[in-house]
C-alpha positions in Angstrom: 0.0 0.0 0.0 1.2 3.5 -0.7 2.3 5.7 2.2 -0.3 8.5 1.8 1.3 10.5 4.7 4.5 10.8 2.7 3.3 10.8 -0.9 0.1 12.8 -0.8 1.7 15.7 -2.5 3.0 13.6 -5.3 -0.3 11.6 -5.5 -2.3 14.6 -6.5 0.0 15.8 -9.2 -1.7 14.7 -12.3 -3.2 15.9 -15.6 -6.9 15.2 -15.9 -7.7 15.0 -19.6 -11.5 14.7 -19.7 -11.4 14.0 -23.4 -9.8 10.7 -22.5 -12.6 9.7 -20.1 -15.6 7.7 -21.5 -18.4 10.2 -20.9 -20.4 13.1 -22.2 -17.9 15.9 -22.6 -18.1 19.5 -21.3 -17.3 22.1 -23.9 -17.1 25.7 -22.7 -19.6 25.0 -19.9 -21.9 23.0 -22.1 -22.7 19.3 -22.5 -23.6 17.5 -25.7 -26.1 14.9 -24.5 -27.4 13.3 -27.7 -26.8 9.6 -27.5 -23.4 9.9 -25.9 -23.9 7.8 -22.8 -20.7 5.6 -22.4 -20.4 2.2 -20.9 -17.6 0.8 -18.8 -17.0 -2.9 -18.6 -16.9 -3.5 -14.9 -18.3 -2.0 -11.6 -17.9 1.5 -10.3 -15.0 0.6 -8.1 -13.2 -0.9 -11.1 -13.8 2.3 -13.1 -12.0 4.4 -10.4 -9.1 1.9 -10.4 -8.8 2.1 -14.2 -7.9 5.8 -13.9 -4.5 5.9 -12.0 -3.5 9.4 -11.1 -7.0 10.7 -11.2 -9.0 9.0 -8.3 -6.2 7.7 -6.0 -7.3 9.8 -3.1 -10.9 8.9 -3.5 -10.0 5.2 -3.6 -7.9 5.6 -0.5 -10.8 7.0 1.6 -13.3 4.5 0.0 -11.1 1.6 1.2 -10.4 3.3 4.6 -14.1 3.7 5.3 -15.0 0.2 4.1 -17.2 1.5 1.2 -15.5 -0.7 -1.3 -18.3 -3.3 -1.4 -20.8 -0.5 -1.9 -19.1 0.6 -5.1 -18.7 -2.9 -6.3 -22.1 -4.4 -5.7 -24.7 -1.8 -4.9 -26.8 0.2 -7.4 -25.3 3.7 -6.8 -24.6 6.9 -8.6 -21.2 8.3 -7.7 -20.3 12.0 -8.0 -16.6 11.4 -8.1 -13.9 13.8 -6.7 -10.5 13.9 -8.4 -7.2 14.0 -6.6 -7.1 17.8 -7.0 -10.3 18.2 -5.0 -8.6 16.5 -2.0 -5.3 18.3 -2.4 -6.7 21.8 -2.1 -8.5 20.9 1.1 -5.4 19.4 2.7 -3.4 22.4 1.7 -5.9 24.9 3.3 -6.1 22.9 6.5 -2.4 22.9 6.8 -2.1 26.6 6.3 -4.4 27.1 9.2 -2.5 24.6 11.3 0.8 26.3 10.5 -0.5 29.6 11.7 -1.7 27.9 14.9 1.8 26.3 15.4 0.5 22.8 14.7 2.2 20.1 12.6 0.7 19.3 9.2 -1.9 16.6 8.7 -2.6 14.5 5.7 -5.5 12.5 4.3 -4.9 9.6 6.6 -5.0 11.9 9.6 -8.4 13.3 9.0 -11.1 12.5 11.6 -12.7 9.2 10.4 -16.2 10.0 11.6 -16.3 13.4 9.7 -14.5 11.8 6.7 -17.2 9.0 6.6 -20.2 11.4 6.7 -18.7 13.6 4.0 -17.6 10.8 1.6 -21.1 9.1 1.8 -22.7 12.3 0.5 -21.0 11.7 -2.9 -22.5 8.2 -3.2 -26.2 8.3 -4.1 -28.7 5.4 -3.7 -29.9 4.3 -7.2 -28.9 5.0 -10.8 -29.3 8.5 -12.1 -28.3 9.5 -15.6 -28.1 13.3 -16.2 -31.3 13.4 -18.2 -33.2 12.0 -15.3 -32.5 15.2 -13.3 -34.2 17.6 -15.6 -36.5 19.4 -13.1 -36.9 23.1 -12.2 -35.5 22.6 -8.7 -33.5 19.4 -9.6 -34.2 16.1 -7.9 -33.6 15.3 -4.2 -31.3 12.4 -3.8 -30.5 10.1 -0.8 -26.9 9.4 0.1 -25.8 6.0 1.2 -25.5 5.0 4.9 -27.0 8.1 6.4 -29.6 9.1 3.7 -28.2 12.6 3.7 -30.4 14.8 1.3 -28.4 15.9 -1.7 -29.7 17.4 -5.0 -28.9 16.8 -8.6 -30.0 19.1 -11.4 -29.5 19.2 -15.1 -29.6 22.9 -15.7 -29.9 24.8 -19.0 -29.3 28.4 -19.7 -31.1 30.6 -22.2 -29.8 31.1 -25.7 -30.4 34.2 -27.8 -34.2 34.2 -28.7 -34.7 30.7 -27.1 -35.6 30.1 -23.4 -33.7 27.1 -22.2 -32.0 26.6 -25.5 -28.5 27.2 -24.3 -25.8 24.9 -22.9 -26.5 22.4 -20.1 -24.6 21.5 -17.0 -25.0 19.0 -14.3 -25.1 20.5 -10.8 -24.7 18.5 -7.6 -25.6 20.3 -4.4 -24.9 19.9 -0.7 -28.2 21.0 0.8 -27.1 21.4 4.4 -30.6 20.0 5.1 -32.1 23.4 4.2 -35.2 23.9 2.1 -33.8 27.1 0.8 -31.8 26.7 -2.4 -29.8 29.9 -1.5 -28.2 27.9 1.4 -27.0 25.1 -0.8 -23.4 24.7 -1.9 -23.0 23.6 -5.6 -20.5 21.6 -7.5 -20.4 21.1 -11.3 -19.6 17.9 -13.2 -16.9 17.9 -15.8 -17.9 14.5 -17.3 -21.2 12.7 -16.9 -23.1 9.5 -17.7 -20.4 6.9 -17.3 -22.5 3.7 -16.9 -20.9 0.8 -15.0 -22.2 -2.7 -14.3 -23.8 -1.5 -11.1 -24.3 2.3 -11.4 -23.5 5.7 -12.9 -20.5 7.9 -12.5 -20.4 11.7 -12.9 -17.0 13.3 -12.4 -16.9 16.6 -10.5 -14.7 19.5 -11.7 -11.2 19.7 -10.3 -11.9 23.1 -8.7 -14.5 21.5 -6.4 -13.1 21.3 -2.8 -13.8 17.8 -1.3 -16.4 18.1 1.4 -17.9 21.3 -0.1 -15.5 23.3 2.0 -16.4 21.6 5.3 -12.7 20.5 5.8 -11.1 23.7 4.7 -12.9 25.9 7.3 -10.7 27.0 10.2 -11.6 25.1 13.3 -11.1 25.7 17.0 -8.5 23.5 18.7 -7.6 23.0 22.4 -5.1 25.4 23.9 -2.2 23.2 25.0 0.3 25.7 26.4 -1.6 26.5 29.6 0.3 27.7 32.7 -2.4 26.4 35.0 -3.5 22.9 33.8 -1.7 19.8 35.1 1.8 19.2 33.7 1.8 17.1 30.6 -2.0 17.6 30.1 -3.2 18.7 26.7 -6.3 18.4 24.7 -10.0 19.2 25.3 -11.3 19.9 28.8 -12.9 16.7 30.0 -16.3 16.9 31.7 -16.7 14.9 34.9 -18.0 11.3 34.6 -19.1 10.8 38.2 -22.2 12.4 39.6 -21.1 15.3 41.8 -17.7 15.4 40.0 -16.4 18.7 38.7 -14.0 20.1 36.2 -12.4 23.6 36.4 -12.0 25.5 33.2 -9.7 28.6 33.4 -11.3 31.4 31.4 -7.9 32.4 29.8 -7.3 28.9 28.5 -9.8 29.4 25.6 -9.0 27.5 22.4 -6.5 28.2 19.7 -7.6 29.4 16.3 -7.7 33.1 16.5 -10.3 35.8 16.0 -13.6 34.6 14.6 -12.7 30.9 15.3 -11.6 30.5 18.9 -12.8 33.9 20.1 -14.4 37.1 19.1 -13.2 40.4 20.6 -14.3 43.9 19.7 -10.7 45.2 19.3 -7.5 43.6 18.2 -5.5 44.7 21.3 -5.0 42.5 24.3 -5.9 45.0 27.0 -3.9 43.9 30.0 -1.6 41.8 27.9 -0.8 39.5 30.9 -1.2 36.2 29.1 -1.4 35.2 25.4 -0.4 38.8 24.6 -0.5 38.3 20.8 -4.2 37.5 20.8 -7.2 39.9 21.1 -8.9 38.5 24.3 -8.2 40.9 27.1 -6.3 39.2 30.0 -6.3 41.0 33.3 -3.8 40.9 36.2 -2.9 37.9 38.2 -5.4 37.2 41.0 -4.9 35.1 44.1 -6.3 31.6 44.8 -9.5 31.2 46.7 -12.4 28.9 47.7 -16.2 29.1 47.6 -19.2 26.9 47.4 -18.0 25.4 44.1 -14.6 24.4 45.6 -11.1 25.8 45.6 -9.4 27.5 42.6 -5.8 28.4 41.9 -4.2 31.8 41.4 -4.6 32.7 37.8 -5.6 35.4 35.3 -9.1 36.6 34.4 -10.7 37.9 31.3 -11.7 41.6 31.5 -12.5 44.6 29.4 -15.4 42.6 27.9 -18.0 43.8 25.5 -21.5 42.7 24.5 -21.3 40.2 21.6 -17.8 38.9 22.5 -17.2 35.2 23.1 -14.6 32.5 23.7 -14.6 28.8 22.9 -13.4 25.8 24.8 -13.0 22.4 23.3 -14.6 19.8 25.6 -14.9 16.1 25.8 -17.9 14.5 27.5 -17.2 10.8 28.4 -20.7 10.1 29.8 -24.0 11.6 28.5 -25.8 13.4 31.2 -27.0 16.7 32.8 -24.5 19.3 33.9 -24.3 22.8 35.5 -21.8 25.6 35.1 -20.7 27.7 38.1 -19.1 30.9 36.8 -16.9 33.0 39.0 -17.5 36.5 37.8 -17.0 40.0 39.1 -17.8 43.6 38.3 -17.8 47.2 39.5 -19.3 49.2 36.7 -22.6 50.9 36.1 -24.1 48.1 34.0 -26.9 46.4 36.0 -27.8 43.6 35.7 -24.9 42.0 34.0 -25.7 39.2 31.6 -23.9 36.3 29.9 -24.7 32.7 28.8 -23.1 29.5 27.8 -23.5 27.5 24.5 -22.8 23.9 23.6 -22.0 23.6 19.9 -23.3 27.2 19.4 -26.7 26.6 20.9 -27.6 28.5 24.1 -28.1 25.9 26.8 -28.2 28.0 30.0 -30.3 31.0 29.1 -29.2 34.5 30.3 -27.3 34.4 33.5 -27.3 37.6 35.6 -25.7 39.1 38.7 -25.5 42.6 40.2 -22.6 45.1 39.8 -21.8 45.5 43.5 -18.8 43.7 44.9 -15.8 44.7 42.8 -13.7 43.6 39.8 -11.7 40.8 41.5 -14.3 39.9 44.2 -15.8 36.8 42.6 -19.5 36.1 42.7 -20.6 32.5 42.0 -23.4 32.3 39.3 -24.8 28.8 38.8 -26.6 27.9 35.6 -29.6 25.7 35.3 -28.8 22.1 34.4 -28.5 21.2 30.7 -28.1 18.0 28.8 -25.0 17.0 26.8 -24.4 13.9 24.8 -21.2 11.9 25.0 -18.4 13.0 22.6 -16.4 16.0 21.5 -18.2 19.4 21.7 -17.5 23.1 21.8 -18.4 25.1 24.9 -18.8 28.8 24.3 -19.1 31.7 26.8 -21.0 34.6 25.3 -21.2 38.1 26.8 -24.6 39.7 26.5 -23.6 43.0 28.3 -20.3 44.8 28.8 -18.1 44.4 31.8 -18.6 40.8 32.8 -15.2 39.9 34.3 -14.6 36.2 34.6 -12.0 34.2 36.5 -13.0 30.6 35.7 -15.9 28.2 35.5 -16.7 24.9 37.2 -18.6 22.1 35.4 -20.5 19.7 37.6 -22.3 16.5 36.7 -25.7 16.5 38.4 -27.3 13.2 37.4 
């Protein structure tokens, strides 16, 4: 087997000559459909194997995710991604990782569960030639394994003096489970109607990013250079498994990823500049250790100079599904009253607005306890969101309550 970690860059260097592929050909954005359906002797998987240098990356993930039998024996329509579709995504991911000081990743390193759900969207149940997708809004299609709703449409444009008399193109859309076409992400086919013994293959243009851009988006990652977390510990904050157990999350140990990804701050300057000085979140002076109803906490920094609409993310791992509360240690001595903030799990508000008065002082911590909320097992993102200005926060304690 090829070493994809070492040879991925070489793997995707190829010249895709669509004129050599047995299919209806695209010419300046148009397709000529008249009786040009081509047949391949063999199954869909065999067709991909017959084009070395074109579909190596797709074959690699198909084998990795145990979808080989699906392409060999099931009646499916494959919207096939070329090597270049994968290469551009890996390149973008690694640019973001380099900025964050992370080592590069390759196709074999991508998360299997996300890779699985994305790859399955390109494999459609049933056989669909391009001409079967001639509808005003296209045809809704079901992807294998998870029945994800995709859309295929043979679209035509108008020619001079003739409505719908212009060139045609096959459009494959990622619907995001939205009924609004404006929300969909489209990909165009470069070659269509390759009929195999068990299905149909349409080849997407090389400019299409594998995953419809899902993999090339910048993502939040755990902050692994903390001054306060146990020595040698890195990765997501782990929620407690035992009922009554707790986990402390220092406010200043928000994720890596930068503005708009790991945090949002209304200015670029780190007011205070006492920790992670190159980032925009405002880190206030070192404050002493203490103890309250939620337990003891170490000497650390806090986040100050906060504004309404700002937020910070924390990567979390939940070993056991259950109900949890968050006890936030917050302070204030401004004129804003009452002060408001909330917490989100995967960008959904789970606590409602949490409030407290502006009485005791900036570094005199008040304990604000959220209502309980349910979290499923697995990896998630916890977000603290400021609804008003001047909510100073030291840290938060996660407690499992059932």
